[in-house]
Structure formats: structure tokens, C-alpha cells
C-alpha positions as CSV (number, residue, x, y, z in Angstrom):
1,M,92.5,88.1,100.5
2,E,88.7,88.0,100.8
3,S,86.9,90.9,102.4
4,T,83.4,92.2,102.4
5,T,84.9,95.6,101.5
6,K,85.9,94.4,98.0
7,N,83.6,96.2,95.5
8,R,83.7,93.8,92.6
9,Q,82.0,94.9,89.3
10,S,80.6,93.2,86.3
11,P,82.5,93.2,82.9
12,E,79.9,95.6,81.6
13,T,80.4,98.1,84.4
14,L,84.2,97.8,84.1
15,R,83.9,98.7,80.4
16,A,81.8,101.8,81.3
17,L,84.5,102.9,83.7
18,I,87.2,102.4,81.1
19,E,85.2,104.4,78.6
20,R,84.9,107.3,81.0
21,A,88.6,107.2,81.8
22,Y,90.2,106.5,78.4
23,G,87.4,107.0,75.8
24,A,85.3,104.6,73.7
25,D,88.2,103.6,71.5
26,A,90.0,102.1,74.5
27,V,87.2,99.9,75.6
28,P,88.3,96.2,75.2
29,T,86.3,93.9,73.0
30,T,87.7,90.6,74.3
31,S,86.2,88.8,77.3
32,D,89.4,88.3,79.3
33,F,90.4,92.0,79.7
34,A,90.1,92.2,83.5
35,H,92.0,90.1,86.1
36,E,91.6,90.7,89.8
37,I,94.7,91.4,91.8
38,T,94.0,89.4,94.9
39,E,96.8,90.3,97.3
40,G,95.1,93.4,98.7
41,W,93.0,93.4,101.9
42,F,90.6,96.3,101.4
43,N,89.9,97.8,97.9
44,V,89.3,95.6,94.9
45,A,91.9,96.1,92.2
46,Y,92.0,94.9,88.6
47,R,94.7,94.6,86.0
48,I,93.0,95.9,82.9
49,T,94.1,95.3,79.3
50,L,92.8,98.1,77.1
51,R,91.9,97.6,73.4
52,D,95.3,98.8,72.2
53,S,97.0,96.2,74.6
54,R,98.1,98.8,77.2
55,Q,97.8,97.5,80.7
56,V,96.6,99.7,83.6
57,V,95.3,99.1,87.1
58,L,91.8,100.0,88.3
59,K,91.2,100.4,92.1
60,I,87.7,100.7,93.4
61,A,86.8,101.7,97.0
62,P,84.3,99.7,99.1
63,P,80.5,100.0,98.4
64,A,78.8,103.0,100.1
65,N,76.6,100.7,102.2
66,V,79.4,98.5,103.6
67,P,80.5,99.4,107.1
68,V,84.2,100.3,107.4
69,L,86.4,101.6,110.2
70,T,86.1,105.3,111.0
71,R,89.7,105.8,109.7
72,E,88.7,104.2,106.4
73,V,86.0,106.6,105.4
74,N,87.0,108.4,102.2
75,M,90.3,106.6,102.4
76,M,90.8,106.5,98.6
77,R,90.7,110.3,98.5
78,A,93.6,110.3,101.0
79,E,95.5,107.8,98.8
80,L,95.1,110.1,95.8
81,E,96.4,113.1,97.8
82,A,99.3,111.0,99.2
83,M,100.3,109.9,95.6
84,R,100.1,113.5,94.5
85,L,102.4,114.7,97.3
86,V,104.9,111.9,96.9
87,S,105.1,112.2,93.1
88,T,105.5,116.0,93.1
89,Q,107.7,116.5,96.2
90,T,110.1,113.5,96.2
91,T,112.0,111.2,93.9
92,V,110.2,108.1,95.3
93,P,108.6,106.1,92.5
94,V,104.8,105.8,92.6
95,P,102.4,104.8,89.8
96,R,101.1,107.5,87.5
97,V,97.4,108.2,88.1
98,D,95.6,108.4,84.8
99,F,92.0,109.2,85.9
100,A,90.1,109.5,89.1
101,D,86.3,109.7,89.5
102,L,84.8,110.7,92.9
103,T,81.3,111.5,91.6
104,H,79.7,108.1,92.2
105,E,77.7,108.5,89.0
106,L,78.7,105.2,87.4
107,I,79.2,103.1,90.6
108,D,78.6,103.6,94.3
109,A,82.2,104.3,95.2
110,D,85.3,106.3,94.4
111,Y,87.7,104.7,91.8
112,F,90.8,105.5,89.9
113,F,93.0,104.1,87.1
114,M,96.7,104.1,87.4
115,E,99.8,102.9,85.6
116,Y,100.5,99.2,85.7
117,I,104.0,98.3,87.1
118,D,105.5,95.3,85.5
119,A,107.6,94.0,88.4
120,D,107.4,91.5,91.2
121,N,105.6,92.3,94.5
122,F,108.5,92.5,97.0
123,G,106.5,91.0,99.8
124,F,105.0,88.1,98.0
125,S,107.9,87.2,95.7
126,T,109.4,83.8,96.6
127,H,112.5,83.7,94.3
128,L,114.5,86.6,95.7
129,S,117.9,85.9,97.3
130,P,118.6,86.8,100.9
131,E,121.0,89.5,99.6
132,V,118.4,91.0,97.4
133,I,115.8,91.0,100.2
134,A,118.3,92.7,102.6
135,A,119.2,95.4,100.0
136,G,115.6,95.8,99.1
137,N,114.6,96.4,102.7
138,R,117.4,99.0,103.1
139,E,116.2,100.8,100.0
140,L,112.6,100.6,101.2
141,G,113.7,102.3,104.5
142,A,115.5,105.1,102.5
143,L,112.5,105.6,100.3
144,N,110.2,105.7,103.3
145,R,112.3,108.3,105.0
146,E,112.3,110.4,101.9
147,I,108.5,110.3,101.9
148,N,108.7,111.5,105.5
149,T,110.5,114.7,104.4
150,I,107.1,116.0,103.2
151,T,105.4,118.1,105.9
152,G,101.7,119.1,106.2
153,P,99.6,121.9,107.7
154,H,98.2,119.8,110.6
155,F,98.4,116.4,112.3
156,G,96.1,113.6,111.4
157,P,94.2,113.0,108.1
158,L,95.5,114.3,104.8
159,V,92.1,115.3,103.7
160,G,89.5,116.8,106.1
161,P,90.1,118.5,109.4
162,G,93.2,117.8,111.4
163,Y,94.7,118.5,114.8
164,P,97.2,121.1,116.1
165,T,99.2,118.5,118.1
166,W,100.2,115.0,117.5
167,R,98.9,114.0,121.0
168,E,95.4,115.0,120.0
169,A,95.6,113.4,116.6
170,F,96.9,110.0,118.0
171,H,94.3,110.0,120.8
172,A,91.6,110.6,118.2
173,M,92.9,107.8,116.0
174,I,93.0,105.2,118.7
175,E,89.7,106.4,120.2
176,D,88.0,106.0,116.8
177,T,89.2,102.4,116.6
178,L,88.2,101.5,120.1
179,T,84.8,103.0,119.4
180,D,84.6,101.0,116.2
181,G,85.3,97.8,118.2
182,E,82.7,98.6,120.8
183,R,80.1,99.2,118.1
184,V,80.4,95.6,116.8
185,G,81.1,94.0,120.2
186,I,84.7,92.8,119.4
187,D,86.5,91.1,122.3
188,L,90.0,92.7,122.6
189,G,90.9,90.5,125.6
190,W,91.2,93.9,127.4
191,T,88.7,96.6,128.1
192,S,88.8,99.7,126.1
193,N,89.6,101.6,129.3
194,D,92.7,99.4,129.8
195,I,94.0,100.6,126.4
196,R,93.0,104.2,127.1
197,S,94.9,104.0,130.4
198,V,98.2,102.9,128.7
199,I,97.8,105.7,126.1
200,H,97.2,108.3,128.8
201,E,100.1,107.2,131.0
202,N,102.5,107.5,128.1
203,A,101.1,110.4,126.2
204,A,103.9,112.8,127.2
205,A,106.2,111.0,124.8
206,L,103.9,112.1,121.9
207,D,104.5,115.7,122.7
208,E,108.1,115.5,121.4
209,V,106.5,115.3,117.9
210,T,106.0,119.0,116.8
211,V,106.3,118.8,113.0
212,P,103.6,116.9,111.0
213,H,105.4,114.7,108.5
214,L,103.8,112.6,105.8
215,V,103.7,109.1,107.2
216,E,102.7,106.1,105.0
217,V,101.7,103.9,108.1
218,D,101.2,100.9,105.8
219,L,104.4,100.7,103.8
220,W,105.2,97.0,104.2
221,T,107.2,95.0,101.6
222,K,104.0,93.8,100.1
223,N,103.2,97.4,99.2
224,S,106.2,97.8,97.0
225,M,107.3,96.4,93.6
226,I,110.9,95.2,92.9
227,R,112.6,94.6,89.6
228,D,116.3,93.7,89.0
229,G,117.0,94.1,92.7
230,R,115.6,97.7,93.0
231,I,112.3,99.1,94.3
232,V,110.5,100.5,91.3
233,A,107.2,101.5,92.8
234,I,105.5,102.2,96.2
235,L,101.8,101.2,96.3
236,D,98.7,101.5,98.5
237,H,99.1,104.9,100.1
238,E,95.5,105.1,101.4
239,R,96.4,105.0,105.1
240,A,98.9,107.9,105.0
241,I,98.5,110.6,107.6
242,Y,100.5,113.6,108.9
243,G,102.3,112.4,112.0
244,D,105.4,110.8,113.5
245,P,107.8,109.0,111.1
246,L,108.4,106.4,113.9
247,M,104.9,105.1,113.1
248,E,106.1,103.6,109.9
249,A,105.3,99.9,109.4
250,G,108.9,98.9,108.7
251,L,109.8,99.5,112.4
252,T,107.1,97.2,113.8
253,G,109.6,94.4,114.4
254,L,111.2,96.5,117.1
255,D,108.2,95.7,119.3
256,L,106.8,92.6,117.7
257,P,109.5,90.1,116.5
258,S,106.8,88.1,114.6
259,F,106.8,91.0,112.1
260,G,110.4,90.3,111.1
261,D,113.8,91.7,111.8
262,P,113.7,95.5,111.0
263,T,117.5,96.0,110.9
264,N,117.9,96.5,107.2
265,F,114.9,98.8,107.0
266,M,116.3,100.8,109.9
267,I,119.7,101.2,108.2
268,G,118.0,102.7,105.1
269,F,115.6,104.7,107.3
270,G,118.6,106.3,109.2
271,I,118.3,104.9,112.7
272,A,120.8,102.1,112.6
273,S,124.3,101.8,111.4
274,P,125.4,99.1,108.9
275,A,128.3,96.9,110.1
276,D,129.9,97.7,106.8
277,P,128.7,101.0,105.4
278,S,129.9,100.1,101.9
279,S,127.5,97.1,101.9
280,A,124.4,99.1,102.7
281,G,123.4,99.0,99.0
282,L,122.1,102.6,99.0
283,T,122.9,105.4,96.6
284,P,124.5,108.5,98.2
285,T,121.3,110.4,97.5
286,R,119.2,108.0,99.4
287,Q,121.6,107.8,102.3
288,T,121.7,111.5,102.9
289,H,118.4,112.9,101.6
290,A,116.8,113.3,105.0
291,G,119.9,114.9,106.5
292,L,120.1,112.2,109.2
293,T,122.9,110.8,111.3
294,P,122.3,107.1,112.0
295,T,121.4,106.8,115.7
296,T,119.6,104.8,118.2
297,L,116.2,105.5,119.6
298,T,115.8,107.4,122.9
299,P,113.5,106.0,125.7
300,A,110.7,108.4,124.7
301,Q,111.0,107.3,121.0
302,R,110.8,103.7,122.1
303,T,107.7,104.4,124.1
304,R,106.1,106.1,121.1
305,R,107.0,103.2,118.9
306,R,105.4,100.8,121.3
307,L,102.2,102.9,121.3
308,Y,102.1,102.7,117.5
309,S,102.4,99.0,117.6
310,L,99.7,98.9,120.3
311,Y,97.4,100.8,117.9
312,L,98.2,98.4,115.1
313,A,97.3,95.4,117.3
314,V,93.9,97.0,118.2
315,I,93.3,97.7,114.5
316,M,94.1,94.1,113.5
317,I,91.6,92.8,116.0
318,V,88.8,95.2,115.3
319,E,89.0,95.2,111.5
320,T,88.2,91.4,111.4
321,K,84.6,92.2,112.3
322,Y,84.5,94.7,109.4
323,R,86.0,92.4,106.8
324,G,83.8,89.4,107.3
325,H,86.8,87.0,107.9
326,T,85.8,83.4,107.9
327,D,88.7,82.2,110.0
328,T,90.4,83.6,113.2
329,E,94.0,83.8,111.9
330,V,94.3,87.6,111.9
331,Y,92.2,88.0,115.0
332,D,94.3,85.5,116.9
333,L,97.5,87.2,115.8
334,G,96.2,90.6,116.8
335,R,95.2,89.2,120.3
336,E,98.7,87.8,120.8
337,C,100.3,91.1,119.7
338,L,98.1,93.1,122.0
339,D,98.9,90.9,125.0
340,A,102.6,91.2,124.3
341,L,102.5,94.9,124.0
342,M,100.4,95.4,127.1
343,A,103.0,93.3,128.9
344,Q,105.7,95.7,127.6
345,F,103.7,98.5,129.3
346,G,103.7,96.6,132.5
347,R,100.1,95.2,132.3
348,L,99.4,91.6,133.3
349,T,97.2,89.5,131.0
350,P,93.7,89.7,132.3
């Protein structure tokens, strides 16, 4: 995916980054040592082959002079913190971080090197059977719920100041995005005050959330790696926050059917019951780690879930101006999603 936020570097600069991370003896001498991983939407990532044939991944944040959404400022630092938390407090597989440089001495951005995972991208693989896809989504839900067992000192960003309540944190998040949109004159199809009104009218549902859990927010199948039918790594943790687990991406299909059937994810996540428990494809540990009894969502929980999808739709629309998209595919989808969600909240299309 093309984006103006992708901070591509010359081979000479990549060699300098490798030397800082791994030493001069690791710097490759061949010309084909770096291959861009193109599936991502924000950071640039390279699969690097070191001189001794080891493979690693390099991720580089956007250039300092490229405008990004407010929520994306210093986002790589949030990713490093999320990876640290998940790797030290859960059994969820994440790549090992080898080296991180936040000094901006060699390039105008944060960057880090991490372990290369030799596996298929779950979301982009085209050869997986329906059975493997279903089991993989159940496992992804269970892994996501294990991540949610981590709690933090406040609501909102992992790094930097947070908020004492989830209502305040969520209001700040959506307000930042609406302001980002106003700054570049994006047409939401609705006024910012229309969106604010829906949030205000339904804010009481947010007050049920009293414990700040680690929430990935962006854990789609495309951000996981699968090998031999099992999830072997969770990737791209940069959008993680402390908040409500119902905000997880795997539940989006509850509100927006175009995002796919979330049933298998929900089974693993612990909020739906499999028709045949023996076919759930989960290990006993991953079925019970969160101490949950499979249940259905209450009306207040469904309201919160819709609010989170509404927030996602606004992001989808606004970020197109910050990515330099040359077509309207994502923008059009975001507009359709926002209209559908506003209708669920009783608003007529303007």
C-alpha cells in the first residue's frame, strides 16, 4: 500500500542503520540485501538479509516533516512499549526486538530492528482452507483476549499522559480525529457536531469501563502470521492503547458486515459459544486464560461497540488526506460505514 508516510531509505542509509544495530561485521556486501514489505499502510518495513545470511525486519517511522494524525505522533514508541508488555506479561507470540533507535541521529525518524518471522501473513494468504481460517480466527480471538489481561495505570496512550476515565480518553481520541479532519477540510458527509452529538448521547455506556486494559485496536488477520495452521506471531502493535477490550478490531463485523463474520474470533475471545465446543480448536490454556464465561453482549456493550466502529469509520475517512491516496476506495468505504453507523444511532443520512 502506497502512503506519503512511508519513509523509504537508500541502500547506503540502510547499511548505516544495520551497522549501528548489529555491528560492522553484519553489514551486507551484496546489492539485494533489502526488500520492502509492501502490505503495511503506515510505516515502511524492509526484510533485511545480514552478511551472515540471517534475516531481520527493519521498521522506520514516517519522516519528521510529514503530517500524520494526532494519534499517530510518536506511534512507534507506543509499539515498542506494547511489544515489551506483551512479550513479558503474556504467552502471546510477538517478534523479538533486536535494536531500537529513537535518537534521530542517522535518519529523521524512530526505527527498530526485529526478528523475521518465516510464516504466511494470515490476512493475505490465499491458500488456506476454510477450516484453517476458522480455527485461526478462533485462536486470534483467544490471543487477543490474553493481551487484554494486561492492565495499565491510566486510560488512553501507552506512552505520555493518559486519562483517569475511559469516557475522557475516548472523547479525546475522537475529538483529535475530528480536529485532524477539520484541519485538512475532509468531507465526512456529516458535520463534526453530528458525530459529537452521537458520542455525547451515548457516553454513559463508556462509564461501565473502569479498568484500563491493553487493547491492540488494530489486530486484524493481516497483522498476524500463521504457520502449519497456528498463529506464530502478532505484528504491528503501534495503535495499542489502554482502554476497553470491546474496541478490538476482530469485533468490527458485529456493526459492519462488510468487515466479515466475527463469530470465530468471538468464540476465541470469549463472547460467543461454539456450536460444538470440541471443535473450537483452542488449547485449554487459551480457552480459560482470561477467566471468562462465554456470553452475549449487553445493550450497553453493544452501544460501546458501535461507538468504536463509528470512531474507526471517521479515521478511515480522515486518514486518506494524510496518506496521499490517489484513489477514493478507502474514502468511499469509510463514508459508507459512517452512514451505516449513524443510521444505527437513529440519524438520517444528510
